[in-house]
mmCIF file as Biopython writes it, N, C-alpha, C and O atoms, coordinates in Angstrom:
data_model
#
loop_
_atom_site.group_PDB
_atom_site.id
_atom_site.type_symbol
_atom_site.label_atom_id
_atom_site.label_alt_id
_atom_site.label_comp_id
_atom_site.label_asym_id
_atom_site.label_entity_id
_atom_site.label_seq_id
_atom_site.pdbx_PDB_ins_code
_atom_site.Cartn_x
_atom_site.Cartn_y
_atom_site.Cartn_z
_atom_site.occupancy
_atom_site.B_iso_or_equiv
_atom_site.auth_seq_id
_atom_site.auth_asym_id
_atom_site.pdbx_PDB_model_num
ATOM 1   N N  . MET A ? 1  ? 40.906 332.718 274.446 1.0 0.0 1  A 1 
ATOM 2   C CA . MET A ? 1  ? 39.836 332.007 275.673 1.0 0.0 1  A 1 
ATOM 3   C C  . MET A ? 1  ? 39.459 331.177 276.026 1.0 0.0 1  A 1 
ATOM 4   O O  . MET A ? 1  ? 39.543 331.048 277.247 1.0 0.0 1  A 1 
ATOM 5   N N  . ASN A ? 2  ? 38.725 329.943 275.155 1.0 0.0 2  A 1 
ATOM 6   C CA . ASN A ? 2  ? 38.577 328.760 275.241 1.0 0.0 2  A 1 
ATOM 7   C C  . ASN A ? 2  ? 39.945 327.765 276.078 1.0 0.0 2  A 1 
ATOM 8   O O  . ASN A ? 2  ? 39.695 326.953 276.968 1.0 0.0 2  A 1 
ATOM 9   N N  . GLU A ? 3  ? 41.380 328.057 275.554 1.0 0.0 3  A 1 
ATOM 10  C CA . GLU A ? 3  ? 42.250 327.749 276.013 1.0 0.0 3  A 1 
ATOM 11  C C  . GLU A ? 3  ? 42.125 328.196 278.070 1.0 0.0 3  A 1 
ATOM 12  O O  . GLU A ? 3  ? 42.311 327.404 278.994 1.0 0.0 3  A 1 
ATOM 13  N N  . SER A ? 4  ? 41.792 329.554 278.156 1.0 0.0 4  A 1 
ATOM 14  C CA . SER A ? 4  ? 41.959 329.863 279.600 1.0 0.0 4  A 1 
ATOM 15  C C  . SER A ? 4  ? 40.389 329.233 280.419 1.0 0.0 4  A 1 
ATOM 16  O O  . SER A ? 4  ? 40.414 328.904 281.605 1.0 0.0 4  A 1 
ATOM 17  N N  . LEU A ? 5  ? 39.517 329.173 279.847 1.0 0.0 5  A 1 
ATOM 18  C CA . LEU A ? 5  ? 38.109 328.364 280.238 1.0 0.0 5  A 1 
ATOM 19  C C  . LEU A ? 5  ? 38.584 327.221 280.584 1.0 0.0 5  A 1 
ATOM 20  O O  . LEU A ? 5  ? 37.884 326.728 281.469 1.0 0.0 5  A 1 
ATOM 21  N N  . ALA A ? 6  ? 39.613 326.457 280.237 1.0 0.0 6  A 1 
ATOM 22  C CA . ALA A ? 6  ? 39.753 325.396 280.072 1.0 0.0 6  A 1 
ATOM 23  C C  . ALA A ? 6  ? 40.298 325.040 281.571 1.0 0.0 6  A 1 
ATOM 24  O O  . ALA A ? 6  ? 40.447 323.829 281.735 1.0 0.0 6  A 1 
ATOM 25  N N  . ASP A ? 7  ? 40.628 325.863 282.706 1.0 0.0 7  A 1 
ATOM 26  C CA . ASP A ? 7  ? 41.810 325.670 283.346 1.0 0.0 7  A 1 
ATOM 27  C C  . ASP A ? 7  ? 40.921 325.306 284.363 1.0 0.0 7  A 1 
ATOM 28  O O  . ASP A ? 7  ? 39.904 325.999 284.403 1.0 0.0 7  A 1 
ATOM 29  N N  . PRO A ? 8  ? 41.020 324.374 285.237 1.0 0.0 8  A 1 
ATOM 30  C CA . PRO A ? 8  ? 39.936 324.134 285.587 1.0 0.0 8  A 1 
ATOM 31  C C  . PRO A ? 8  ? 40.104 324.962 287.973 1.0 0.0 8  A 1 
ATOM 32  O O  . PRO A ? 8  ? 39.305 324.437 288.747 1.0 0.0 8  A 1 
ATOM 33  N N  . LYS A ? 9  ? 40.534 325.436 288.235 1.0 0.0 9  A 1 
ATOM 34  C CA . LYS A ? 9  ? 41.191 326.326 289.004 1.0 0.0 9  A 1 
ATOM 35  C C  . LYS A ? 9  ? 39.490 327.317 288.804 1.0 0.0 9  A 1 
ATOM 36  O O  . LYS A ? 9  ? 38.457 327.268 289.473 1.0 0.0 9  A 1 
ATOM 37  N N  . LEU A ? 10 ? 39.995 328.401 287.188 1.0 0.0 10 A 1 
ATOM 38  C CA . LEU A ? 10 ? 39.158 328.968 286.350 1.0 0.0 10 A 1 
ATOM 39  C C  . LEU A ? 10 ? 38.049 328.859 286.561 1.0 0.0 10 A 1 
ATOM 40  O O  . LEU A ? 10 ? 37.326 329.709 287.081 1.0 0.0 10 A 1 
ATOM 41  N N  . LYS A ? 11 ? 37.604 327.284 286.009 1.0 0.0 11 A 1 
ATOM 42  C CA . LYS A ? 11 ? 36.023 326.808 286.235 1.0 0.0 11 A 1 
ATOM 43  C C  . LYS A ? 11 ? 35.736 326.857 287.570 1.0 0.0 11 A 1 
ATOM 44  O O  . LYS A ? 11 ? 34.781 327.465 288.053 1.0 0.0 11 A 1 
ATOM 45  N N  . ALA A ? 12 ? 36.589 326.196 288.201 1.0 0.0 12 A 1 
ATOM 46  C CA . ALA A ? 12 ? 35.648 326.145 289.683 1.0 0.0 12 A 1 
ATOM 47  C C  . ALA A ? 12 ? 35.412 327.412 290.117 1.0 0.0 12 A 1 
ATOM 48  O O  . ALA A ? 12 ? 34.425 327.673 290.805 1.0 0.0 12 A 1 
ATOM 49  N N  . ARG A ? 13 ? 36.384 328.399 289.717 1.0 0.0 13 A 1 
ATOM 50  C CA . ARG A ? 13 ? 35.570 329.856 290.529 1.0 0.0 13 A 1 
ATOM 51  C C  . ARG A ? 13 ? 34.754 330.528 290.069 1.0 0.0 13 A 1 
ATOM 52  O O  . ARG A ? 13 ? 34.051 331.424 290.535 1.0 0.0 13 A 1 
ATOM 53  N N  . LEU A ? 14 ? 34.867 329.963 288.856 1.0 0.0 14 A 1 
ATOM 54  C CA . LEU A ? 14 ? 33.300 330.373 287.987 1.0 0.0 14 A 1 
ATOM 55  C C  . LEU A ? 14 ? 32.147 330.115 288.799 1.0 0.0 14 A 1 
ATOM 56  O O  . LEU A ? 14 ? 31.407 330.857 289.447 1.0 0.0 14 A 1 
ATOM 57  N N  . ALA A ? 15 ? 32.185 328.640 288.565 1.0 0.0 15 A 1 
ATOM 58  C CA . ALA A ? 15 ? 31.070 328.062 288.818 1.0 0.0 15 A 1 
ATOM 59  C C  . ALA A ? 15 ? 31.310 328.645 290.643 1.0 0.0 15 A 1 
ATOM 60  O O  . ALA A ? 15 ? 30.187 328.753 291.135 1.0 0.0 15 A 1 
ATOM 61  N N  . ASP A ? 16 ? 31.959 328.862 291.252 1.0 0.0 16 A 1 
ATOM 62  C CA . ASP A ? 16 ? 31.438 329.189 292.336 1.0 0.0 16 A 1 
ATOM 63  C C  . ASP A ? 16 ? 30.827 330.374 292.616 1.0 0.0 16 A 1 
ATOM 64  O O  . ASP A ? 16 ? 30.360 330.838 293.656 1.0 0.0 16 A 1 
ATOM 65  N N  . LEU A ? 17 ? 30.946 330.922 291.105 1.0 0.0 17 A 1 
ATOM 66  C CA . LEU A ? 17 ? 30.189 332.850 290.947 1.0 0.0 17 A 1 
ATOM 67  C C  . LEU A ? 17 ? 28.718 332.143 290.926 1.0 0.0 17 A 1 
ATOM 68  O O  . LEU A ? 17 ? 27.835 332.405 291.742 1.0 0.0 17 A 1 
ATOM 69  N N  . GLY A ? 18 ? 28.617 331.342 290.014 1.0 0.0 18 A 1 
ATOM 70  C CA . GLY A ? 18 ? 27.192 331.288 289.405 1.0 0.0 18 A 1 
ATOM 71  C C  . GLY A ? 18 ? 27.312 330.647 287.701 1.0 0.0 18 A 1 
ATOM 72  O O  . GLY A ? 18 ? 26.332 330.276 287.054 1.0 0.0 18 A 1 
ATOM 73  N N  . ALA A ? 19 ? 28.758 330.634 287.196 1.0 0.0 19 A 1 
ATOM 74  C CA . ALA A ? 19 ? 28.570 330.616 285.742 1.0 0.0 19 A 1 
ATOM 75  C C  . ALA A ? 19 ? 28.383 329.829 285.442 1.0 0.0 19 A 1 
ATOM 76  O O  . ALA A ? 19 ? 28.288 328.947 286.295 1.0 0.0 19 A 1 
ATOM 77  N N  . THR A ? 20 ? 28.180 329.477 284.089 1.0 0.0 20 A 1 
ATOM 78  C CA . THR A ? 20 ? 28.100 328.215 283.553 1.0 0.0 20 A 1 
ATOM 79  C C  . THR A ? 20 ? 29.171 328.598 282.343 1.0 0.0 20 A 1 
ATOM 80  O O  . THR A ? 20 ? 28.914 329.487 281.531 1.0 0.0 20 A 1 
ATOM 81  N N  . VAL A ? 21 ? 30.305 327.886 282.316 1.0 0.0 21 A 1 
ATOM 82  C CA . VAL A ? 21 ? 31.358 327.526 281.061 1.0 0.0 21 A 1 
ATOM 83  C C  . VAL A ? 21 ? 30.653 327.404 279.960 1.0 0.0 21 A 1 
ATOM 84  O O  . VAL A ? 21 ? 29.776 326.576 280.204 1.0 0.0 21 A 1 
ATOM 85  N N  . LEU A ? 22 ? 30.569 327.751 278.965 1.0 0.0 22 A 1 
ATOM 86  C CA . LEU A ? 22 ? 30.688 327.351 277.764 1.0 0.0 22 A 1 
ATOM 87  C C  . LEU A ? 22 ? 31.889 327.668 276.753 1.0 0.0 22 A 1 
ATOM 88  O O  . LEU A ? 22 ? 32.151 328.868 276.840 1.0 0.0 22 A 1 
ATOM 89  N N  . THR A ? 23 ? 32.716 327.018 275.822 1.0 0.0 23 A 1 
ATOM 90  C CA . THR A ? 23 ? 32.934 327.170 274.940 1.0 0.0 23 A 1 
ATOM 91  C C  . THR A ? 23 ? 32.551 326.913 274.269 1.0 0.0 23 A 1 
ATOM 92  O O  . THR A ? 23 ? 31.401 326.473 274.239 1.0 0.0 23 A 1 
ATOM 93  N N  . GLY A ? 24 ? 33.963 327.154 272.512 1.0 0.0 24 A 1 
ATOM 94  C CA . GLY A ? 24 ? 33.229 327.463 271.448 1.0 0.0 24 A 1 
ATOM 95  C C  . GLY A ? 24 ? 34.061 327.759 270.180 1.0 0.0 24 A 1 
ATOM 96  O O  . GLY A ? 24 ? 35.199 328.223 270.106 1.0 0.0 24 A 1 
ATOM 97  N N  . SER A ? 25 ? 33.567 327.537 269.607 1.0 0.0 25 A 1 
ATOM 98  C CA . SER A ? 25 ? 34.123 329.089 268.589 1.0 0.0 25 A 1 
ATOM 99  C C  . SER A ? 25 ? 33.258 330.234 268.046 1.0 0.0 25 A 1 
ATOM 100 O O  . SER A ? 25 ? 32.396 330.155 268.921 1.0 0.0 25 A 1 
ATOM 101 N N  . SER A ? 26 ? 32.875 331.141 267.341 1.0 0.0 26 A 1 
ATOM 102 C CA . SER A ? 26 ? 31.784 332.421 267.439 1.0 0.0 26 A 1 
ATOM 103 C C  . SER A ? 26 ? 30.990 331.621 267.060 1.0 0.0 26 A 1 
ATOM 104 O O  . SER A ? 26 ? 30.090 331.231 267.804 1.0 0.0 26 A 1 
ATOM 105 N N  . ALA A ? 27 ? 31.116 331.237 265.956 1.0 0.0 27 A 1 
ATOM 106 C CA . ALA A ? 27 ? 29.962 329.838 265.024 1.0 0.0 27 A 1 
ATOM 107 C C  . ALA A ? 27 ? 29.216 329.835 265.792 1.0 0.0 27 A 1 
ATOM 108 O O  . ALA A ? 27 ? 28.107 330.320 265.569 1.0 0.0 27 A 1 
ATOM 109 N N  . ASP A ? 28 ? 29.630 329.126 267.343 1.0 0.0 28 A 1 
ATOM 110 C CA . ASP A ? 28 ? 29.145 328.470 267.844 1.0 0.0 28 A 1 
ATOM 111 C C  . ASP A ? 28 ? 28.054 329.409 268.605 1.0 0.0 28 A 1 
ATOM 112 O O  . ASP A ? 28 ? 26.831 329.284 268.669 1.0 0.0 28 A 1 
ATOM 113 N N  . LEU A ? 29 ? 28.977 330.456 269.196 1.0 0.0 29 A 1 
ATOM 114 C CA . LEU A ? 29 ? 28.317 330.969 269.802 1.0 0.0 29 A 1 
ATOM 115 C C  . LEU A ? 29 ? 26.976 332.384 269.397 1.0 0.0 29 A 1 
ATOM 116 O O  . LEU A ? 29 ? 26.378 333.158 270.144 1.0 0.0 29 A 1 
ATOM 117 N N  . GLY A ? 30 ? 26.935 332.152 267.626 1.0 0.0 30 A 1 
ATOM 118 C CA . GLY A ? 30 ? 26.099 333.063 267.137 1.0 0.0 30 A 1 
ATOM 119 C C  . GLY A ? 30 ? 24.838 331.909 267.195 1.0 0.0 30 A 1 
ATOM 120 O O  . GLY A ? 30 ? 23.792 332.355 267.667 1.0 0.0 30 A 1 
ATOM 121 N N  . LYS A ? 31 ? 24.821 330.835 266.877 1.0 0.0 31 A 1 
ATOM 122 C CA . LYS A ? 31 ? 23.822 329.613 267.134 1.0 0.0 31 A 1 
ATOM 123 C C  . LYS A ? 31 ? 23.296 329.601 267.979 1.0 0.0 31 A 1 
ATOM 124 O O  . LYS A ? 31 ? 22.079 329.759 267.885 1.0 0.0 31 A 1 
ATOM 125 N N  . LEU A ? 32 ? 24.003 329.376 269.505 1.0 0.0 32 A 1 
ATOM 126 C CA . LEU A ? 32 ? 23.601 329.688 270.677 1.0 0.0 32 A 1 
ATOM 127 C C  . LEU A ? 32 ? 22.290 330.548 270.428 1.0 0.0 32 A 1 
ATOM 128 O O  . LEU A ? 32 ? 21.069 330.411 270.344 1.0 0.0 32 A 1 
ATOM 129 N N  . ILE A ? 33 ? 23.455 331.688 270.347 1.0 0.0 33 A 1 
ATOM 130 C CA . ILE A ? 33 ? 21.945 333.154 270.517 1.0 0.0 33 A 1 
ATOM 131 C C  . ILE A ? 33 ? 20.741 333.331 269.940 1.0 0.0 33 A 1 
ATOM 132 O O  . ILE A ? 33 ? 19.808 333.942 270.461 1.0 0.0 33 A 1 
ATOM 133 N N  . ALA A ? 34 ? 20.723 332.525 268.287 1.0 0.0 34 A 1 
ATOM 134 C CA . ALA A ? 34 ? 19.819 332.050 267.712 1.0 0.0 34 A 1 
ATOM 135 C C  . ALA A ? 34 ? 19.031 331.497 268.230 1.0 0.0 34 A 1 
ATOM 136 O O  . ALA A ? 34 ? 17.858 331.860 268.132 1.0 0.0 34 A 1 
ATOM 137 N N  . ASP A ? 35 ? 19.449 330.272 269.067 1.0 0.0 35 A 1 
ATOM 138 C CA . ASP A ? 35 ? 18.324 329.254 269.384 1.0 0.0 35 A 1 
ATOM 139 C C  . ASP A ? 35 ? 17.438 329.751 269.971 1.0 0.0 35 A 1 
ATOM 140 O O  . ASP A ? 35 ? 16.220 329.612 269.865 1.0 0.0 35 A 1 
ATOM 141 N N  . GLU A ? 36 ? 18.550 330.851 271.150 1.0 0.0 36 A 1 
ATOM 142 C CA . GLU A ? 36 ? 18.239 330.906 272.613 1.0 0.0 36 A 1 
ATOM 143 C C  . GLU A ? 36 ? 16.343 331.635 272.360 1.0 0.0 36 A 1 
ATOM 144 O O  . GLU A ? 36 ? 15.279 331.284 272.868 1.0 0.0 36 A 1 
ATOM 145 N N  . THR A ? 37 ? 16.713 332.821 271.272 1.0 0.0 37 A 1 
ATOM 146 C CA . THR A ? 37 ? 16.305 334.369 270.565 1.0 0.0 37 A 1 
ATOM 147 C C  . THR A ? 37 ? 15.341 333.114 270.328 1.0 0.0 37 A 1 
ATOM 148 O O  . THR A ? 37 ? 14.734 332.738 271.331 1.0 0.0 37 A 1 
ATOM 149 N N  . GLU A ? 38 ? 15.128 332.451 269.201 1.0 0.0 38 A 1 
ATOM 150 C CA . GLU A ? 38 ? 14.076 331.290 269.194 1.0 0.0 38 A 1 
ATOM 151 C C  . GLU A ? 38 ? 12.881 331.045 270.256 1.0 0.0 38 A 1 
ATOM 152 O O  . GLU A ? 38 ? 11.667 331.209 270.127 1.0 0.0 38 A 1 
ATOM 153 N N  . LYS A ? 39 ? 13.775 330.524 271.524 1.0 0.0 39 A 1 
ATOM 154 C CA . LYS A ? 39 ? 13.037 329.820 272.370 1.0 0.0 39 A 1 
ATOM 155 C C  . LYS A ? 39 ? 12.342 330.235 272.810 1.0 0.0 39 A 1 
ATOM 156 O O  . LYS A ? 39 ? 11.231 329.811 273.127 1.0 0.0 39 A 1 
ATOM 157 N N  . TRP A ? 40 ? 13.045 331.657 273.017 1.0 0.0 40 A 1 
ATOM 158 C CA . TRP A ? 40 ? 12.156 332.766 274.423 1.0 0.0 40 A 1 
ATOM 159 C C  . TRP A ? 40 ? 11.192 333.113 273.547 1.0 0.0 40 A 1 
ATOM 160 O O  . TRP A ? 40 ? 10.001 333.047 273.849 1.0 0.0 40 A 1 
ATOM 161 N N  . ALA A ? 41 ? 11.628 333.523 272.356 1.0 0.0 41 A 1 
ATOM 162 C CA . ALA A ? 41 ? 10.439 334.712 271.354 1.0 0.0 41 A 1 
ATOM 163 C C  . ALA A ? 41 ? 9.279  333.396 271.314 1.0 0.0 41 A 1 
ATOM 164 O O  . ALA A ? 41 ? 8.251  333.845 270.808 1.0 0.0 41 A 1 
ATOM 165 N N  . LYS A ? 42 ? 9.152  332.286 271.591 1.0 0.0 42 A 1 
ATOM 166 C CA . LYS A ? 42 ? 8.148  331.409 271.788 1.0 0.0 42 A 1 
ATOM 167 C C  . LYS A ? 42 ? 7.442  331.676 272.552 1.0 0.0 42 A 1 
ATOM 168 O O  . LYS A ? 42 ? 6.261  331.979 272.378 1.0 0.0 42 A 1 
ATOM 169 N N  . VAL A ? 43 ? 8.303  331.589 274.023 1.0 0.0 43 A 1 
ATOM 170 C CA . VAL A ? 43 ? 7.935  331.549 275.209 1.0 0.0 43 A 1 
ATOM 171 C C  . VAL A ? 43 ? 7.001  332.563 275.340 1.0 0.0 43 A 1 
ATOM 172 O O  . VAL A ? 43 ? 5.802  332.287 275.373 1.0 0.0 43 A 1 
ATOM 173 N N  . ILE A ? 44 ? 7.521  334.047 275.442 1.0 0.0 44 A 1 
ATOM 174 C CA . ILE A ? 44 ? 6.958  335.521 275.434 1.0 0.0 44 A 1 
ATOM 175 C C  . ILE A ? 44 ? 5.890  335.186 274.926 1.0 0.0 44 A 1 
ATOM 176 O O  . ILE A ? 44 ? 4.946  334.943 275.677 1.0 0.0 44 A 1 
ATOM 177 N N  . GLU A ? 45 ? 5.728  335.072 273.425 1.0 0.0 45 A 1 
ATOM 178 C CA . GLU A ? 45 ? 4.128  335.366 272.459 1.0 0.0 45 A 1 
ATOM 179 C C  . GLU A ? 45 ? 3.163  334.135 273.367 1.0 0.0 45 A 1 
ATOM 180 O O  . GLU A ? 45 ? 2.007  334.344 273.735 1.0 0.0 45 A 1 
ATOM 181 N N  . PHE A ? 46 ? 3.847  332.980 273.589 1.0 0.0 46 A 1 
ATOM 182 C CA . PHE A ? 46 ? 2.841  332.062 274.380 1.0 0.0 46 A 1 
ATOM 183 C C  . PHE A ? 46 ? 2.362  332.239 275.757 1.0 0.0 46 A 1 
ATOM 184 O O  . PHE A ? 46 ? 1.749  331.542 276.566 1.0 0.0 46 A 1 
ATOM 185 N N  . ALA A ? 47 ? 2.868  333.431 275.735 1.0 0.0 47 A 1 
ATOM 186 C CA . ALA A ? 47 ? 3.071  333.777 277.336 1.0 0.0 47 A 1 
ATOM 187 C C  . ALA A ? 47 ? 2.022  334.951 277.525 1.0 0.0 47 A 1 
ATOM 188 O O  . ALA A ? 47 ? 1.478  335.249 278.588 1.0 0.0 47 A 1 
ATOM 189 N N  . LYS A ? 48 ? 1.791  335.730 275.955 1.0 0.0 48 A 1 
ATOM 190 C CA . LYS A ? 48 ? 1.644  336.693 275.743 1.0 0.0 48 A 1 
ATOM 191 C C  . LYS A ? 48 ? 2.517  338.297 276.821 1.0 0.0 48 A 1 
ATOM 192 O O  . LYS A ? 48 ? 2.008  339.348 277.209 1.0 0.0 48 A 1 
ATOM 193 N N  . ILE A ? 49 ? 3.324  337.988 276.900 1.0 0.0 49 A 1 
ATOM 194 C CA . ILE A ? 49 ? 4.057  339.015 278.008 1.0 0.0 49 A 1 
ATOM 195 C C  . ILE A ? 49 ? 4.426  340.341 276.725 1.0 0.0 49 A 1 
ATOM 196 O O  . ILE A ? 49 ? 5.098  340.318 275.694 1.0 0.0 49 A 1 
ATOM 197 N N  . LYS A ? 50 ? 3.611  341.424 277.413 1.0 0.0 50 A 1 
ATOM 198 C CA . LYS A ? 50 ? 3.866  342.579 276.699 1.0 0.0 50 A 1 
ATOM 199 C C  . LYS A ? 50 ? 5.235  343.756 277.759 1.0 0.0 50 A 1 
ATOM 200 O O  . LYS A ? 50 ? 5.309  344.048 278.953 1.0 0.0 50 A 1 
ATOM 201 N N  . ALA A ? 51 ? 6.092  344.115 276.531 1.0 0.0 51 A 1 
ATOM 202 C CA . ALA A ? 51 ? 6.640  345.376 277.655 1.0 0.0 51 A 1 
ATOM 203 C C  . ALA A ? 51 ? 5.847  346.662 277.949 1.0 0.0 51 A 1 
ATOM 204 O O  . ALA A ? 51 ? 4.982  347.231 277.282 1.0 0.0 51 A 1 
ATOM 205 N N  . LYS A ? 52 ? 6.397  346.953 279.151 1.0 0.0 52 A 1 
ATOM 206 C CA . LYS A ? 52 ? 5.729  348.321 279.277 1.0 0.0 52 A 1 
ATOM 207 C C  . LYS A ? 52 ? 6.700  349.800 279.186 1.0 0.0 52 A 1 
ATOM 208 O O  . LYS A ? 52 ? 6.158  350.901 279.288 1.0 0.0 52 A 1 
#
């Protein structure tokens, strides 16, 4: 997957579609998800956002 995403044509096409290309290992993805979850949990708590 990382090799495919390194292709400049594919990167350009994904950018045209509004995508952000991130490459890395499964561990990198796991860390990204954990970090983003923690970040947005703080935002939700601060803003007192509740699910309906």
